[in-house]
Backbone as CSV, one residue per row, in Angstrom:
resi,resn,N_x,N_y,N_z,CA_x,CA_y,CA_z,C_x,C_y,C_z
1,MET,-8.030,30.595,-6.862,-9.221,29.638,-7.500,-8.694,28.788,-8.597
2,SER,-8.409,27.562,-8.363,-7.667,27.089,-9.821,-8.624,26.691,-11.061
3,ASP,-8.117,26.947,-12.099,-9.144,27.166,-13.524,-9.308,25.398,-13.772
4,CYS,-8.621,24.521,-13.260,-8.628,23.084,-13.607,-9.908,22.282,-13.619
5,THR,-10.374,22.140,-14.738,-11.506,21.222,-14.932,-11.474,19.706,-14.148
6,VAL,-12.640,19.340,-13.875,-12.583,17.750,-13.576,-12.113,17.204,-15.033
7,LYS,-12.362,17.335,-15.890,-11.764,16.504,-17.050,-10.065,16.951,-17.291
8,ASP,-10.063,17.861,-17.181,-8.625,18.314,-17.365,-7.647,17.652,-16.371
9,CYS,-8.041,17.904,-15.141,-6.989,17.274,-14.096,-7.244,15.370,-14.056
10,ASP,-8.080,14.842,-14.797,-8.222,13.705,-15.222,-8.808,13.198,-13.777
11,PHE,-9.791,13.282,-13.031,-10.268,12.939,-11.460,-10.147,11.346,-11.311
12,ARG,-10.491,10.505,-12.684,-10.540,9.102,-12.972,-9.499,8.806,-12.523
13,GLY,-8.081,9.194,-12.986,-6.682,8.590,-12.732,-6.302,8.998,-11.279
14,LEU,-6.789,10.622,-10.794,-6.193,10.873,-9.641,-7.036,9.257,-8.737
15,ILE,-7.864,9.430,-8.921,-8.867,8.419,-7.907,-8.172,7.014,-7.595
16,GLU,-7.840,6.846,-9.209,-7.302,5.240,-9.105,-5.612,4.770,-8.718
17,LYS,-5.192,6.183,-8.632,-3.981,6.578,-8.344,-3.582,6.787,-6.522
18,THR,-4.767,7.030,-5.956,-5.132,6.799,-4.932,-5.257,6.179,-4.064
19,ARG,-3.996,5.409,-3.457,-4.272,4.083,-2.857,-3.559,3.670,-1.416
20,ASN,-3.542,3.140,-0.730,-2.894,2.732,0.486,-1.912,2.130,0.079
21,TYR,-0.529,2.670,0.302,0.764,1.723,-0.263,1.645,1.162,1.099
22,HIS,1.715,0.362,0.720,2.675,-0.978,1.964,4.239,-0.158,1.675
23,TYR,4.883,0.296,0.842,6.318,0.131,0.545,6.483,1.599,0.415
24,PHE,7.124,2.312,0.782,7.588,3.946,0.819,9.395,4.033,0.717
25,VAL,9.778,4.934,-0.326,10.934,5.635,-0.457,11.123,6.469,0.656
26,GLU,12.127,5.285,1.634,11.903,6.157,2.964,13.291,7.372,2.435
27,SER,14.272,6.788,1.753,15.276,8.192,1.462,14.536,9.865,1.306
28,GLU,13.211,9.579,0.148,13.087,10.968,-0.380,11.669,11.558,1.091
29,LYS,12.698,12.332,1.605,11.761,12.940,2.447,10.419,13.694,2.292
30,VAL,9.537,13.709,3.164,8.377,14.954,2.882,8.525,16.220,3.944
31,THR,9.069,17.191,3.741,8.515,18.676,4.715,7.606,18.715,5.345
32,GLU,7.589,19.522,6.320,6.583,20.007,7.408,5.870,20.943,6.506
33,GLU,5.790,21.415,5.431,5.266,22.355,4.050,4.511,21.684,3.885
34,VAL,4.835,20.192,3.186,4.061,19.642,2.315,2.709,19.132,3.331
35,LEU,3.186,18.925,4.472,2.423,18.028,5.390,1.071,19.110,5.485
36,ARG,1.717,20.081,5.940,0.633,21.283,6.342,-0.086,21.590,5.019
37,GLU,0.495,21.831,4.043,-1.071,21.810,2.805,-1.427,20.704,2.639
38,LEU,-1.263,19.178,3.142,-1.922,18.304,3.114,-3.233,18.396,4.008
39,VAL,-2.883,19.191,5.175,-3.627,19.168,6.392,-4.893,20.229,5.939
40,ASP,-4.174,21.307,4.820,-5.003,22.580,4.458,-5.905,21.749,3.801
41,TYR,-5.979,20.983,2.877,-6.937,20.233,2.220,-8.249,19.589,3.089
42,ALA,-7.286,19.240,3.992,-8.123,18.214,4.954,-9.467,19.763,5.989
43,ARG,-8.269,20.421,5.846,-9.571,21.645,6.476,-10.446,22.605,5.669
44,MET,-10.150,22.076,4.488,-11.525,22.918,3.655,-12.111,21.764,3.023
45,ALA,-12.222,20.536,3.686,-13.288,19.628,3.479,-14.795,19.761,4.059
46,PRO,-15.320,19.397,3.778,-16.929,18.989,3.994,-16.663,18.768,5.642
47,SER,-17.458,19.499,6.479,-17.492,18.938,8.010,-19.402,18.341,8.025
48,THR,-18.954,17.010,8.559,-20.602,16.405,8.584,-20.973,16.753,10.266
49,SER,-20.426,17.519,11.326,-20.726,17.237,12.017,-21.597,18.500,12.260
50,ASN,-22.566,18.292,13.386,-23.600,19.564,13.547,-23.196,21.014,13.721
51,MET,-24.069,21.483,12.737,-23.651,23.110,12.928,-22.363,23.387,12.585
52,ASN,-21.599,22.435,11.734,-20.048,22.798,10.888,-19.186,22.924,12.112
53,MET,-19.113,22.400,13.230,-18.630,22.483,14.339,-16.621,21.910,14.116
54,GLN,-16.658,21.743,12.933,-15.392,21.307,12.281,-13.993,20.679,13.872
55,PRO,-14.491,19.622,14.035,-13.595,19.022,15.446,-12.638,18.305,15.473
56,LEU,-12.490,18.435,13.797,-10.773,17.706,13.817,-9.572,18.504,13.957
57,ARG,-8.882,17.667,14.854,-7.423,18.557,14.863,-6.260,17.403,13.979
58,TYR,-4.893,18.165,13.704,-4.145,17.481,13.020,-2.460,17.451,13.648
59,LEU,-1.823,16.367,14.107,-0.462,16.635,14.132,0.157,15.801,13.201
60,ILE,1.319,16.721,13.037,2.000,16.502,11.769,3.194,15.493,12.083
61,SER,4.110,15.032,11.575,5.232,14.798,12.026,6.437,13.982,10.482
62,CYS,7.551,15.011,10.448,8.530,14.666,9.498,10.033,14.062,10.232
63,ASP,9.665,14.570,11.532,11.050,14.028,12.190,11.720,12.476,12.572
64,GLU,12.745,12.148,12.094,12.549,10.510,12.300,12.769,9.927,13.535
65,GLN,12.719,10.646,14.428,12.753,9.903,15.979,11.136,9.606,15.457
66,ARG,10.674,10.929,16.159,9.167,11.034,15.777,8.869,10.122,14.758
67,ASN,9.099,9.773,14.212,8.480,9.070,12.954,8.351,7.401,13.379
68,GLU,9.699,7.311,14.169,9.439,5.913,14.481,8.513,5.328,15.499
69,ALA,8.558,6.793,16.411,7.836,6.371,17.621,6.174,5.821,17.324
70,ILE,6.097,6.820,15.969,4.622,6.375,15.483,3.889,5.114,15.161
71,PHE,5.333,5.300,14.390,5.346,3.350,13.413,5.373,2.248,14.503
72,ASP,5.843,2.294,15.439,5.519,1.944,16.076,4.680,1.155,16.706
73,THR,3.309,1.832,16.718,2.116,1.995,17.179,1.296,1.529,15.972
74,LEU,1.603,1.137,14.708,0.830,0.789,14.295,0.697,-0.827,13.511
75,SER,-0.339,-1.047,12.766,-0.198,-2.429,12.401,-0.715,-2.551,10.798
76,TRP,-0.038,-3.479,10.239,0.349,-3.238,8.910,-0.486,-4.292,8.433
77,GLN,-1.804,-3.990,7.627,-2.031,-5.385,6.815,-1.806,-6.796,7.421
78,GLY,-2.690,-6.598,8.604,-2.818,-7.838,9.039,-2.974,-9.474,8.500
79,TYR,-3.588,-9.169,7.463,-4.266,-10.463,6.514,-3.011,-10.907,5.887
80,LEU,-1.935,-10.423,5.611,-1.080,-10.462,4.423,0.106,-11.386,5.924
81,HIS,-0.040,-12.468,6.099,0.722,-13.344,7.087,2.136,-13.050,7.090
82,GLY,2.456,-13.100,7.902,4.298,-13.061,8.084,4.696,-11.750,7.813
83,TRP,3.790,-10.522,7.332,4.354,-9.523,7.113,4.179,-8.325,8.065
84,GLY,5.081,-7.347,8.900,4.971,-6.939,10.060,5.103,-5.140,9.644
85,GLY,5.250,-5.343,8.241,5.030,-3.668,7.912,6.570,-3.370,7.218
86,PRO,6.355,-2.375,6.533,7.445,-1.845,6.005,9.224,-2.081,6.737
87,ILE,10.254,-2.471,6.363,11.329,-2.407,6.954,12.414,-1.157,6.504
88,LYS,13.015,-0.892,7.370,14.225,-0.426,7.214,14.594,0.515,5.669
89,GLY,14.397,1.254,5.087,14.446,1.669,3.863,12.944,1.875,2.798
90,GLY,12.289,1.426,3.449,10.807,1.463,2.841,9.894,1.895,4.039
91,LYS,9.734,2.483,5.196,9.050,3.524,5.625,8.673,4.642,5.192
92,PRO,7.312,4.916,5.893,7.483,6.348,5.215,7.581,7.423,5.930
93,ALA,8.111,8.609,5.291,8.742,9.793,5.491,8.246,10.653,6.361
94,GLY,6.640,10.547,6.513,6.126,11.438,7.552,4.386,11.042,7.734
95,TYR,4.231,11.740,8.557,2.843,11.205,8.840,2.057,12.291,9.529
96,ILE,0.770,12.285,9.220,-0.483,12.841,9.626,-1.555,12.133,10.867
97,ILE,-1.538,12.859,11.842,-2.524,11.780,12.384,-3.638,13.087,13.055
98,VAL,-4.964,11.976,12.590,-6.379,12.810,12.606,-6.942,12.681,13.978
99,LEU,-7.159,13.975,15.080,-7.631,13.844,16.100,-9.115,14.470,16.077
100,GLY,-10.096,13.943,17.014,-11.085,14.544,17.397,-11.318,15.399,18.710
101,ASP,-11.540,16.924,18.512,-11.462,17.584,19.919,-12.555,17.237,20.577
102,LYS,-12.934,16.194,21.496,-13.957,16.373,22.237,-14.435,17.323,23.409
103,THR,-13.897,18.349,23.728,-14.278,19.443,23.734,-15.264,20.117,22.952
104,VAL,-15.251,19.988,21.407,-15.758,20.891,20.810,-17.322,20.209,20.755
105,CYS,-16.945,18.757,20.353,-18.356,18.176,20.036,-17.918,16.341,20.340
106,SER,-18.649,15.229,20.561,-18.565,14.112,21.148,-18.183,13.278,19.483
107,SER,-19.205,13.360,18.754,-19.364,12.592,17.732,-18.691,13.249,16.448
108,TYR,-17.954,12.394,15.406,-17.369,12.914,14.343,-17.617,12.341,12.917
109,VAL,-18.723,11.692,12.875,-19.683,11.245,12.044,-18.647,10.831,10.770
110,ALA,-18.659,11.486,9.944,-17.655,10.897,8.759,-16.705,11.857,8.571
111,ASP,-16.229,12.871,9.332,-15.243,13.740,9.206,-14.117,13.411,8.804
112,GLN,-14.449,12.179,9.535,-11.864,11.987,9.589,-11.720,11.257,8.123
113,GLY,-12.937,10.290,8.005,-13.191,9.619,6.219,-12.453,10.683,5.136
114,ILE,-13.609,11.872,5.530,-13.561,12.880,4.291,-12.247,13.682,4.776
115,ALA,-11.531,13.698,5.478,-10.330,14.419,5.660,-8.975,13.233,5.461
116,ALA,-9.268,12.436,5.552,-8.353,11.358,4.963,-8.209,11.293,3.678
117,GLN,-9.189,10.996,2.653,-9.183,10.814,1.314,-8.604,12.462,0.758
118,SER,-9.341,13.386,1.515,-8.873,14.382,1.181,-7.284,14.565,0.991
119,ILE,-6.554,14.408,2.075,-5.332,14.452,2.406,-4.779,13.412,1.391
120,LEU,-5.241,12.210,1.305,-4.562,11.230,-0.175,-4.676,11.774,-0.944
121,LEU,-5.676,12.061,-1.861,-5.711,12.610,-3.016,-4.715,13.872,-3.293
122,GLY,-4.447,14.645,-1.810,-3.881,15.773,-2.597,-2.166,15.307,-2.259
123,ALA,-1.880,14.347,-1.937,-0.394,13.516,-1.443,-0.398,12.813,-3.256
124,THR,-1.487,12.387,-4.166,-1.236,11.910,-4.753,-1.044,12.703,-6.118
125,GLN,-1.888,13.637,-5.716,-1.765,15.264,-6.591,0.062,15.702,-6.750
126,GLN,0.493,15.434,-5.607,1.696,15.623,-5.349,3.150,15.034,-5.528
127,GLY,2.616,13.774,-6.262,3.468,12.810,-6.611,4.089,11.222,-5.237
128,LEU,2.855,11.782,-4.281,3.500,11.185,-2.759,2.269,10.146,-3.172
129,GLY,2.692,9.260,-1.769,1.316,8.146,-1.453,1.054,8.204,-0.268
130,GLY,0.114,7.107,0.497,-0.287,7.282,1.525,-0.609,6.042,2.225
131,CYS,-0.947,5.864,3.326,-1.599,4.598,4.023,-2.489,5.377,5.026
132,ILE,-3.775,4.949,5.269,-4.778,4.950,6.271,-4.625,4.345,7.357
133,ALA,-4.190,4.458,8.477,-4.105,3.311,9.430,-5.115,3.651,10.597
134,ALA,-5.943,2.257,10.887,-7.103,2.804,11.863,-6.454,1.763,12.882
135,LYS,-6.219,0.636,12.698,-5.612,-0.228,13.742,-4.291,0.668,14.235
136,VAL,-4.669,1.186,15.768,-3.458,1.912,15.994,-3.404,1.637,17.628
137,GLN,-1.895,0.948,17.904,-2.200,1.113,19.452,-2.181,2.792,20.245
138,ARG,-3.099,2.919,20.303,-3.924,4.219,20.808,-3.178,4.776,22.087
139,ARG,-3.037,4.007,23.098,-3.017,4.384,24.501,-1.004,4.325,24.186
140,LYS,-0.697,3.375,23.637,0.582,3.746,23.163,1.210,5.213,22.392
141,LEU,0.828,5.118,21.908,0.744,6.525,20.562,0.386,7.565,21.722
142,ARG,-0.496,7.673,22.542,-1.248,9.162,23.040,0.499,8.963,24.086
143,GLU,0.988,8.030,24.495,2.002,8.352,25.976,2.846,8.856,24.717
144,ALA,3.556,8.543,23.590,4.795,8.811,23.147,4.490,9.832,22.378
145,LEU,3.506,10.858,22.365,3.152,12.301,21.756,2.774,13.020,23.082
146,ASP,2.613,12.478,24.288,2.265,13.210,25.217,0.807,13.740,25.129
147,LEU,-0.045,13.040,24.432,-0.810,14.093,23.917,-2.556,13.991,25.201
148,PRO,-3.043,15.180,25.281,-3.795,15.057,26.351,-5.137,14.509,25.908
149,THR,-6.150,14.008,27.024,-7.093,13.240,26.832,-8.400,13.760,26.155
150,ARG,-8.116,15.310,25.925,-9.369,15.880,24.820,-9.300,15.424,23.478
151,TYR,-8.559,14.933,23.342,-8.190,14.704,21.657,-8.196,13.298,21.729
152,GLU,-9.247,12.564,20.620,-9.242,11.357,20.742,-8.423,11.155,19.308
153,ILE,-7.718,9.856,19.367,-7.252,9.210,17.951,-8.087,8.444,17.141
154,LEU,-7.711,9.093,16.277,-8.746,9.237,15.029,-8.546,7.866,13.908
155,LEU,-7.474,8.346,13.435,-6.543,7.870,11.938,-5.290,8.435,12.039
156,VAL,-4.442,7.404,11.330,-2.943,8.049,11.372,-2.638,7.588,10.088
157,ILE,-2.365,8.418,9.174,-1.992,8.620,7.836,-0.748,8.953,7.586
158,ALA,0.126,7.828,7.181,1.574,7.394,6.058,1.531,8.376,5.311
159,ILE,2.636,9.023,4.991,2.896,9.928,3.923,4.480,9.719,3.452
160,GLY,4.520,9.278,2.158,5.804,9.569,1.566,5.877,9.057,-0.051
161,LYS,7.147,8.851,-0.186,7.098,8.406,-2.094,6.779,6.872,-1.981
162,PRO,5.747,6.747,-2.908,5.303,5.371,-3.190,6.840,4.685,-3.435
163,GLY,7.054,3.240,-2.487,8.074,2.821,-3.403,7.353,0.956,-3.911
164,GLU,6.338,1.135,-4.243,5.738,-0.175,-5.185,4.542,0.495,-6.146
165,GLU,4.190,-0.127,-7.003,3.024,0.029,-8.044,1.719,-0.691,-7.700
166,ILE,0.639,-0.314,-7.626,-0.625,-0.888,-7.365,-1.568,-1.137,-8.382
167,ILE,-1.622,-2.501,-8.734,-2.459,-2.603,-10.239,-3.916,-3.204,-9.545
168,LEU,-4.500,-1.764,-10.543,-5.969,-2.476,-9.527,-6.749,-3.721,-11.020
169,GLU,-7.426,-4.730,-10.063,-7.878,-5.838,-11.184,-9.466,-5.873,-10.420
170,GLU,-9.828,-6.527,-11.644,-11.674,-6.692,-11.498,-11.777,-7.791,-10.643
171,GLN,-12.303,-8.191,-9.458,-12.449,-9.124,-8.357,-13.932,-9.888,-9.175
172,LYS,-13.646,-11.405,-9.371,-14.519,-11.997,-9.799,-15.406,-12.442,-9.089
173,SER,-16.732,-12.636,-9.368,-17.240,-13.494,-8.684,-16.951,-14.745,-7.940
174,GLY,-17.306,-14.948,-6.630,-16.450,-16.034,-5.856,-15.181,-15.985,-5.575
175,GLU,-14.413,-14.961,-5.606,-12.853,-14.759,-5.227,-12.960,-13.609,-4.424
176,ASP,-11.747,-13.833,-3.624,-11.602,-13.038,-2.260,-11.185,-11.347,-2.311
177,ALA,-11.237,-10.615,-1.730,-10.534,-9.596,-2.123,-9.737,-9.192,-1.483
178,TYR,-8.410,-10.229,-0.827,-7.323,-10.043,-0.526,-6.353,-9.663,-1.507
179,GLY,-5.599,-8.810,-1.584,-4.122,-8.143,-2.463,-3.029,-9.008,-2.193
180,TRP,-2.140,-9.025,-3.288,-1.199,-9.918,-3.110,-0.060,-9.212,-4.064
181,HIS,1.153,-9.433,-3.630,2.753,-8.768,-4.407,2.886,-9.818,-5.123
182,ASP,3.374,-9.603,-6.457,3.637,-10.336,-7.546,5.547,-10.615,-7.025
183,GLU,6.216,-11.322,-8.243,7.493,-11.401,-7.740,8.468,-10.136,-8.552
184,GLU,8.065,-9.146,-8.913,8.350,-7.951,-9.073,8.017,-6.702,-8.270
185,GLY,7.147,-6.832,-7.278,6.999,-6.174,-6.111,5.427,-5.409,-6.478
186,ASN,5.293,-5.422,-7.036,3.873,-4.828,-7.495,2.610,-5.705,-6.619
187,TYR,1.885,-4.286,-6.398,0.473,-5.102,-5.059,-0.403,-4.917,-6.498
188,HIS,-1.095,-6.353,-6.319,-2.453,-6.382,-7.128,-3.786,-6.494,-6.119
189,LEU,-4.549,-5.589,-6.195,-5.582,-5.120,-5.551,-6.903,-5.513,-6.360
190,PRO,-7.465,-6.368,-5.839,-8.621,-6.535,-6.557,-9.900,-5.581,-6.224
191,LYS,-10.739,-5.176,-7.224,-11.974,-4.327,-6.892,-13.140,-4.911,-7.402
192,ARG,-14.272,-4.630,-6.562,-15.619,-4.999,-7.216,-15.936,-3.939,-8.105
193,SER,-16.506,-5.007,-9.666,-16.986,-4.299,-10.460,-18.217,-3.363,-10.581
194,LEU,-18.260,-2.163,-11.251,-19.453,-1.295,-11.166,-20.875,-1.959,-11.074
195,GLU,-20.799,-2.873,-11.489,-22.229,-3.701,-11.740,-22.617,-4.391,-10.807
196,SER,-21.681,-4.571,-9.775,-21.971,-5.641,-8.453,-21.916,-4.880,-7.647
197,VAL,-21.450,-3.456,-7.304,-21.993,-2.498,-6.401,-23.503,-1.637,-6.321
198,ILE,-23.886,-1.897,-7.895,-25.107,-0.967,-8.168,-26.433,-1.943,-7.745
199,LEU,-26.695,-1.626,-7.012,-27.810,-2.496,-6.996,-29.251,-2.360,-7.677
200,LYS,-29.750,-3.426,-8.014,-30.886,-3.207,-9.023,-32.333,-3.666,-8.231
201,TYR,-33.151,-2.727,-7.511,-34.312,-3.409,-6.822,-35.849,-2.720,-7.108
C-alpha cells in the first residue's frame, strides 16, 4: 500500500495532465507489462454494476500489426476539419480495448468510464498519455480481432508517449469548446470555469 497522500501526489496536477492526446511519439514503445499494469488499475476501480458483478474485460495490444488494425477502426476528433488522425510516427504505441461481457450482465452503467479514467490516470503517472475513443467501427474491429459476440466493444483507449503539449484555458462565456493547435503544435483546450458548472438554486 502506498504512503503517498493526495497532497503529496499533487492530485490536481495529475488530473490536469490527464488529457486525450492527439499525437504520440510512436518510436517510444509501450510494453505488455505496462498495459497489464494499467488494466490492473481499472480492475481495482469501483464497479457500479449490480452486486459488484465486475462485467468488464480487456484486450491489450502493443504489436505493430495488431495496432494498425485497431487504428484503422477509430475516428479521431471529427470537429478538427481535414484531420484524419495521427500520421506515421505520431500514432499510439499501444491499445487497451474495454469490453462488456454480456454473459455477466447486460448493463455496465458507468463502469467503462471509471475504468477508462483509472487507466488514463495511471498512464499519466508513468509519463505516458492516452486517448479515449468511443467512436469506433465496432463490426470492423470485432472482425479484425476475431472477437466473440458475447463481448460488447465499449471503448478503445490509445496509449503512448505524448507528442504534444495540451494547454488548458478558461472558456469564456459565449465561446465554443473546440480546441485548436497553435503554430508550435501545442493543443489549446478550453474548459468551463468552476463557477459556471456549479448551479445555484
